[in-house]
PyMOL Python script that loads the backbone (N, CA, C, O; Angstrom):
from pymol import cmd

cmd.read_pdbstr("""\
ATOM      1  N   MET A   1     -93.428-149.189  26.982  1.00  0.00           N
ATOM      2  CA  MET A   1     -92.470-149.747  26.889  1.00  0.00           C
ATOM      3  C   MET A   1     -91.215-150.048  26.026  1.00  0.00           C
ATOM      4  O   MET A   1     -91.655-150.015  24.876  1.00  0.00           O
ATOM      5  N   HIS A   2     -90.352-150.227  25.986  1.00  0.00           N
ATOM      6  CA  HIS A   2     -89.390-150.108  24.415  1.00  0.00           C
ATOM      7  C   HIS A   2     -89.425-152.026  24.300  1.00  0.00           C
ATOM      8  O   HIS A   2     -89.496-153.036  25.000  1.00  0.00           O
ATOM      9  N   LEU A   3     -89.305-151.520  22.753  1.00  0.00           N
ATOM     10  CA  LEU A   3     -88.787-153.243  22.405  1.00  0.00           C
ATOM     11  C   LEU A   3     -88.077-154.591  22.972  1.00  0.00           C
ATOM     12  O   LEU A   3     -88.255-155.789  22.754  1.00  0.00           O
ATOM     13  N   TYR A   4     -87.237-153.889  23.757  1.00  0.00           N
ATOM     14  CA  TYR A   4     -85.919-154.510  24.307  1.00  0.00           C
ATOM     15  C   TYR A   4     -86.574-155.250  25.743  1.00  0.00           C
ATOM     16  O   TYR A   4     -86.392-156.389  26.171  1.00  0.00           O
ATOM     17  N   GLY A   5     -87.362-154.181  26.266  1.00  0.00           N
ATOM     18  CA  GLY A   5     -88.086-154.552  27.640  1.00  0.00           C
ATOM     19  C   GLY A   5     -89.050-155.647  27.435  1.00  0.00           C
ATOM     20  O   GLY A   5     -89.284-156.692  28.042  1.00  0.00           O
ATOM     21  N   ALA A   6     -89.731-154.844  25.962  1.00  0.00           N
ATOM     22  CA  ALA A   6     -91.490-155.831  25.793  1.00  0.00           C
ATOM     23  C   ALA A   6     -90.503-157.662  25.194  1.00  0.00           C
ATOM     24  O   ALA A   6     -91.027-158.770  25.312  1.00  0.00           O
ATOM     25  N   SER A   7     -89.278-157.443  24.688  1.00  0.00           N
ATOM     26  CA  SER A   7     -88.784-159.035  24.605  1.00  0.00           C
ATOM     27  C   SER A   7     -88.429-159.262  25.531  1.00  0.00           C
ATOM     28  O   SER A   7     -89.020-160.276  25.905  1.00  0.00           O
ATOM     29  N   LYS A   8     -87.517-158.820  26.499  1.00  0.00           N
ATOM     30  CA  LYS A   8     -87.659-159.475  28.350  1.00  0.00           C
ATOM     31  C   LYS A   8     -89.024-160.195  28.247  1.00  0.00           C
ATOM     32  O   LYS A   8     -89.410-161.174  27.609  1.00  0.00           O
ATOM     33  N   VAL A   9     -89.364-159.696  28.754  1.00  0.00           N
ATOM     34  CA  VAL A   9     -90.707-159.583  29.467  1.00  0.00           C
ATOM     35  C   VAL A   9     -91.517-160.915  28.670  1.00  0.00           C
ATOM     36  O   VAL A   9     -91.842-161.973  29.210  1.00  0.00           O
ATOM     37  N   ALA A  10     -91.712-160.558  27.361  1.00  0.00           N
ATOM     38  CA  ALA A  10     -91.812-161.890  26.333  1.00  0.00           C
ATOM     39  C   ALA A  10     -91.423-163.542  26.886  1.00  0.00           C
ATOM     40  O   ALA A  10     -92.010-164.502  27.385  1.00  0.00           O
ATOM     41  N   CYS A  11     -90.109-163.177  26.459  1.00  0.00           N
ATOM     42  CA  CYS A  11     -89.155-164.743  26.713  1.00  0.00           C
ATOM     43  C   CYS A  11     -89.352-164.763  28.349  1.00  0.00           C
ATOM     44  O   CYS A  11     -89.818-165.901  28.404  1.00  0.00           O
ATOM     45  N   GLU A  12     -89.332-164.276  29.874  1.00  0.00           N
ATOM     46  CA  GLU A  12     -89.716-165.067  30.773  1.00  0.00           C
ATOM     47  C   GLU A  12     -90.986-165.721  30.325  1.00  0.00           C
ATOM     48  O   GLU A  12     -91.092-166.918  30.057  1.00  0.00           O
ATOM     49  N   ALA A  13     -91.843-164.918  30.273  1.00  0.00           N
ATOM     50  CA  ALA A  13     -93.817-165.310  30.316  1.00  0.00           C
ATOM     51  C   ALA A  13     -93.411-166.744  29.304  1.00  0.00           C
ATOM     52  O   ALA A  13     -94.096-167.748  29.496  1.00  0.00           O
ATOM     53  N   LEU A  14     -92.506-166.790  28.444  1.00  0.00           N
ATOM     54  CA  LEU A  14     -92.530-168.581  27.721  1.00  0.00           C
ATOM     55  C   LEU A  14     -91.624-168.866  28.419  1.00  0.00           C
ATOM     56  O   LEU A  14     -91.876-170.036  28.705  1.00  0.00           O
ATOM     57  N   ILE A  15     -90.713-168.602  28.909  1.00  0.00           N
ATOM     58  CA  ILE A  15     -89.970-169.688  29.998  1.00  0.00           C
ATOM     59  C   ILE A  15     -90.635-169.959  31.426  1.00  0.00           C
ATOM     60  O   ILE A  15     -90.078-170.712  32.224  1.00  0.00           O
ATOM     61  N   HIS A  16     -92.271-169.098  31.832  1.00  0.00           N
ATOM     62  CA  HIS A  16     -92.335-169.839  33.035  1.00  0.00           C
ATOM     63  C   HIS A  16     -93.631-170.912  32.686  1.00  0.00           C
ATOM     64  O   HIS A  16     -94.113-171.814  33.371  1.00  0.00           O
ATOM     65  N   ALA A  17     -94.051-170.304  31.020  1.00  0.00           N
ATOM     66  CA  ALA A  17     -95.240-171.172  30.700  1.00  0.00           C
ATOM     67  C   ALA A  17     -94.745-172.413  30.278  1.00  0.00           C
ATOM     68  O   ALA A  17     -95.505-173.355  30.505  1.00  0.00           O
ATOM     69  N   ILE A  18     -93.284-172.780  29.522  1.00  0.00           N
ATOM     70  CA  ILE A  18     -92.557-173.807  29.456  1.00  0.00           C
ATOM     71  C   ILE A  18     -92.503-175.102  30.671  1.00  0.00           C
ATOM     72  O   ILE A  18     -92.751-176.299  30.527  1.00  0.00           O
ATOM     73  N   GLN A  19     -92.014-174.220  32.083  1.00  0.00           N
ATOM     74  CA  GLN A  19     -91.828-174.494  33.436  1.00  0.00           C
ATOM     75  C   GLN A  19     -93.157-175.046  33.782  1.00  0.00           C
ATOM     76  O   GLN A  19     -93.021-175.854  34.700  1.00  0.00           O
ATOM     77  N   GLY A  20     -94.058-174.959  33.506  1.00  0.00           N
ATOM     78  CA  GLY A  20     -95.522-175.203  33.982  1.00  0.00           C
ATOM     79  C   GLY A  20     -95.970-176.208  32.887  1.00  0.00           C
ATOM     80  O   GLY A  20     -96.525-177.279  33.130  1.00  0.00           O
ATOM     81  N   PHE A  21     -95.710-175.808  31.843  1.00  0.00           N
ATOM     82  CA  PHE A  21     -96.014-177.826  31.064  1.00  0.00           C
ATOM     83  C   PHE A  21     -95.246-178.997  31.140  1.00  0.00           C
ATOM     84  O   PHE A  21     -95.600-180.138  30.842  1.00  0.00           O
ATOM     85  N   ASN A  22     -93.979-178.550  31.639  1.00  0.00           N
ATOM     86  CA  ASN A  22     -93.343-179.723  31.566  1.00  0.00           C
ATOM     87  C   ASN A  22     -92.377-180.079  32.776  1.00  0.00           C
ATOM     88  O   ASN A  22     -91.547-180.985  32.861  1.00  0.00           O
ATOM     89  N   GLY A  23     -92.724-179.123  33.658  1.00  0.00           N
ATOM     90  CA  GLY A  23     -93.013-179.611  35.025  1.00  0.00           C
ATOM     91  C   GLY A  23     -91.051-178.857  35.196  1.00  0.00           C
ATOM     92  O   GLY A  23     -90.340-179.464  35.996  1.00  0.00           O
ATOM     93  N   ILE A  24     -90.531-177.867  34.580  1.00  0.00           N
ATOM     94  CA  ILE A  24     -89.014-178.186  34.774  1.00  0.00           C
ATOM     95  C   ILE A  24     -89.286-177.004  35.766  1.00  0.00           C
ATOM     96  O   ILE A  24     -90.240-176.347  36.183  1.00  0.00           O
ATOM     97  N   ARG A  25     -88.000-177.088  35.907  1.00  0.00           N
ATOM     98  CA  ARG A  25     -87.765-175.740  37.102  1.00  0.00           C
ATOM     99  C   ARG A  25     -86.735-174.734  36.874  1.00  0.00           C
ATOM    100  O   ARG A  25     -85.556-175.050  36.716  1.00  0.00           O
ATOM    101  N   THR A  26     -87.204-173.377  36.852  1.00  0.00           N
ATOM    102  CA  THR A  26     -86.508-172.137  35.883  1.00  0.00           C
ATOM    103  C   THR A  26     -85.903-171.090  36.866  1.00  0.00           C
ATOM    104  O   THR A  26     -86.396-170.955  37.986  1.00  0.00           O
ATOM    105  N   VAL A  27     -84.919-170.404  36.485  1.00  0.00           N
ATOM    106  CA  VAL A  27     -85.085-169.082  37.397  1.00  0.00           C
ATOM    107  C   VAL A  27     -84.480-167.787  35.998  1.00  0.00           C
ATOM    108  O   VAL A  27     -83.652-167.894  35.094  1.00  0.00           O
ATOM    109  N   VAL A  28     -85.230-166.852  36.365  1.00  0.00           N
ATOM    110  CA  VAL A  28     -84.461-165.891  35.287  1.00  0.00           C
ATOM    111  C   VAL A  28     -83.471-164.818  36.044  1.00  0.00           C
ATOM    112  O   VAL A  28     -83.668-164.557  37.230  1.00  0.00           O
ATOM    113  N   LEU A  29     -82.655-164.354  35.486  1.00  0.00           N
ATOM    114  CA  LEU A  29     -81.913-163.683  36.267  1.00  0.00           C
ATOM    115  C   LEU A  29     -82.185-162.152  35.658  1.00  0.00           C
ATOM    116  O   LEU A  29     -82.741-162.063  34.563  1.00  0.00           O
ATOM    117  N   ARG A  30     -81.903-161.305  36.166  1.00  0.00           N
ATOM    118  CA  ARG A  30     -82.283-159.836  35.463  1.00  0.00           C
ATOM    119  C   ARG A  30     -81.343-158.939  35.570  1.00  0.00           C
ATOM    120  O   ARG A  30     -81.684-157.846  36.024  1.00  0.00           O
ATOM    121  N   TYR A  31     -79.914-159.149  35.187  1.00  0.00           N
ATOM    122  CA  TYR A  31     -78.644-157.845  35.794  1.00  0.00           C
ATOM    123  C   TYR A  31     -79.168-156.781  35.047  1.00  0.00           C
ATOM    124  O   TYR A  31     -79.651-156.583  33.932  1.00  0.00           O
ATOM    125  N   ALA A  32     -78.774-155.903  36.516  1.00  0.00           N
ATOM    126  CA  ALA A  32     -79.017-154.230  36.128  1.00  0.00           C
ATOM    127  C   ALA A  32     -78.164-153.689  35.161  1.00  0.00           C
ATOM    128  O   ALA A  32     -78.478-153.037  34.165  1.00  0.00           O
ATOM    129  N   ASN A  33     -76.604-154.156  35.707  1.00  0.00           N
ATOM    130  CA  ASN A  33     -75.944-153.137  35.120  1.00  0.00           C
ATOM    131  C   ASN A  33     -74.791-154.269  34.462  1.00  0.00           C
ATOM    132  O   ASN A  33     -74.150-154.949  35.263  1.00  0.00           O
ATOM    133  N   VAL A  34     -74.598-154.411  33.208  1.00  0.00           N
ATOM    134  CA  VAL A  34     -73.483-155.843  32.442  1.00  0.00           C
ATOM    135  C   VAL A  34     -72.190-154.954  32.370  1.00  0.00           C
ATOM    136  O   VAL A  34     -72.549-153.813  32.077  1.00  0.00           O
ATOM    137  N   VAL A  35     -70.973-155.018  32.505  1.00  0.00           N
ATOM    138  CA  VAL A  35     -69.768-154.155  32.332  1.00  0.00           C
ATOM    139  C   VAL A  35     -68.959-154.871  31.545  1.00  0.00           C
ATOM    140  O   VAL A  35     -68.253-155.708  32.109  1.00  0.00           O
ATOM    141  N   GLY A  36     -68.858-154.718  30.031  1.00  0.00           N
ATOM    142  CA  GLY A  36     -68.048-155.551  29.572  1.00  0.00           C
ATOM    143  C   GLY A  36     -66.714-154.483  28.149  1.00  0.00           C
ATOM    144  O   GLY A  36     -66.427-153.286  28.110  1.00  0.00           O
ATOM    145  N   SER A  37     -66.351-155.431  27.419  1.00  0.00           N
ATOM    146  CA  SER A  37     -65.558-154.675  26.587  1.00  0.00           C
ATOM    147  C   SER A  37     -65.949-152.816  25.539  1.00  0.00           C
ATOM    148  O   SER A  37     -65.429-151.722  25.320  1.00  0.00           O
ATOM    149  N   ARG A  38     -67.545-153.843  25.155  1.00  0.00           N
ATOM    150  CA  ARG A  38     -67.997-153.041  24.282  1.00  0.00           C
ATOM    151  C   ARG A  38     -69.358-151.855  25.005  1.00  0.00           C
ATOM    152  O   ARG A  38     -70.319-151.325  24.446  1.00  0.00           O
ATOM    153  N   LEU A  39     -68.788-151.780  26.682  1.00  0.00           N
ATOM    154  CA  LEU A  39     -69.747-150.536  27.439  1.00  0.00           C
ATOM    155  C   LEU A  39     -69.369-149.459  27.130  1.00  0.00           C
ATOM    156  O   LEU A  39     -68.150-149.288  27.126  1.00  0.00           O
ATOM    157  N   ARG A  40     -69.968-148.698  26.879  1.00  0.00           N
ATOM    158  CA  ARG A  40     -69.764-146.792  26.502  1.00  0.00           C
ATOM    159  C   ARG A  40     -70.542-145.594  26.987  1.00  0.00           C
ATOM    160  O   ARG A  40     -70.409-144.393  26.750  1.00  0.00           O
ATOM    161  N   HIS A  41     -71.685-146.499  27.993  1.00  0.00           N
ATOM    162  CA  HIS A  41     -72.352-144.950  29.013  1.00  0.00           C
ATOM    163  C   HIS A  41     -73.607-146.139  29.709  1.00  0.00           C
ATOM    164  O   HIS A  41     -74.092-147.243  29.464  1.00  0.00           O
ATOM    165  N   GLY A  42     -73.702-144.893  30.830  1.00  0.00           N
ATOM    166  CA  GLY A  42     -74.425-145.779  31.481  1.00  0.00           C
ATOM    167  C   GLY A  42     -73.556-145.351  32.749  1.00  0.00           C
ATOM    168  O   GLY A  42     -72.342-145.146  32.766  1.00  0.00           O
ATOM    169  N   VAL A  43     -74.453-145.265  33.796  1.00  0.00           N
ATOM    170  CA  VAL A  43     -73.680-145.433  35.359  1.00  0.00           C
ATOM    171  C   VAL A  43     -72.549-145.702  35.524  1.00  0.00           C
ATOM    172  O   VAL A  43     -71.767-144.767  35.701  1.00  0.00           O
ATOM    173  N   ILE A  44     -71.973-147.300  35.527  1.00  0.00           N
ATOM    174  CA  ILE A  44     -71.293-147.946  35.605  1.00  0.00           C
ATOM    175  C   ILE A  44     -70.140-147.889  34.866  1.00  0.00           C
ATOM    176  O   ILE A  44     -69.051-148.257  35.307  1.00  0.00           O
ATOM    177  N   TYR A  45     -70.348-147.375  33.587  1.00  0.00           N
ATOM    178  CA  TYR A  45     -69.109-146.540  32.470  1.00  0.00           C
ATOM    179  C   TYR A  45     -68.736-145.454  33.221  1.00  0.00           C
ATOM    180  O   TYR A  45     -67.622-145.354  33.735  1.00  0.00           O
ATOM    181  N   ASP A  46     -69.641-144.603  33.317  1.00  0.00           N
ATOM    182  CA  ASP A  46     -69.271-142.891  34.058  1.00  0.00           C
ATOM    183  C   ASP A  46     -68.397-143.257  35.430  1.00  0.00           C
ATOM    184  O   ASP A  46     -67.300-142.773  35.707  1.00  0.00           O
ATOM    185  N   LEU A  47     -69.172-144.266  36.257  1.00  0.00           N
ATOM    186  CA  LEU A  47     -68.174-144.287  37.122  1.00  0.00           C
ATOM    187  C   LEU A  47     -66.656-145.161  36.647  1.00  0.00           C
ATOM    188  O   LEU A  47     -65.647-144.601  37.075  1.00  0.00           O
ATOM    189  N   LEU A  48     -66.503-145.943  36.147  1.00  0.00           N
ATOM    190  CA  LEU A  48     -65.148-146.241  35.664  1.00  0.00           C
ATOM    191  C   LEU A  48     -64.611-145.518  35.283  1.00  0.00           C
ATOM    192  O   LEU A  48     -63.433-145.759  35.546  1.00  0.00           O
ATOM    193  N   MET A  49     -64.737-144.349  34.567  1.00  0.00           N
ATOM    194  CA  MET A  49     -64.181-143.327  33.696  1.00  0.00           C
ATOM    195  C   MET A  49     -63.576-142.384  34.555  1.00  0.00           C
ATOM    196  O   MET A  49     -62.494-141.823  34.383  1.00  0.00           O
ATOM    197  N   LYS A  50     -64.351-142.259  35.479  1.00  0.00           N
ATOM    198  CA  LYS A  50     -64.343-141.083  36.342  1.00  0.00           C
ATOM    199  C   LYS A  50     -62.806-141.842  37.394  1.00  0.00           C
ATOM    200  O   LYS A  50     -62.050-140.941  37.759  1.00  0.00           O
ATOM    201  N   ARG A  51     -62.491-142.838  37.709  1.00  0.00           N
ATOM    202  CA  ARG A  51     -60.660-142.988  37.925  1.00  0.00           C
ATOM    203  C   ARG A  51     -59.744-142.999  37.292  1.00  0.00           C
ATOM    204  O   ARG A  51     -58.635-143.124  37.813  1.00  0.00           O
TER     205      ARG A  51
END
""", "prot")
cmd.dss("prot")
cmd.show_as("cartoon", "prot")
cmd.util.cbc("prot")
cmd.orient("prot")
């Protein structure tokens, strides 16, 4: 597992632990493809560059 993915899993585990201890309702969203001005590779970038 890459560090990026491991850090996301660790953060989600922390969020769920805090939820359990404090009774706070949480939602974790995992965006598959985020598009922004610094995007330089990936499926979405390739698709946008073909137009």
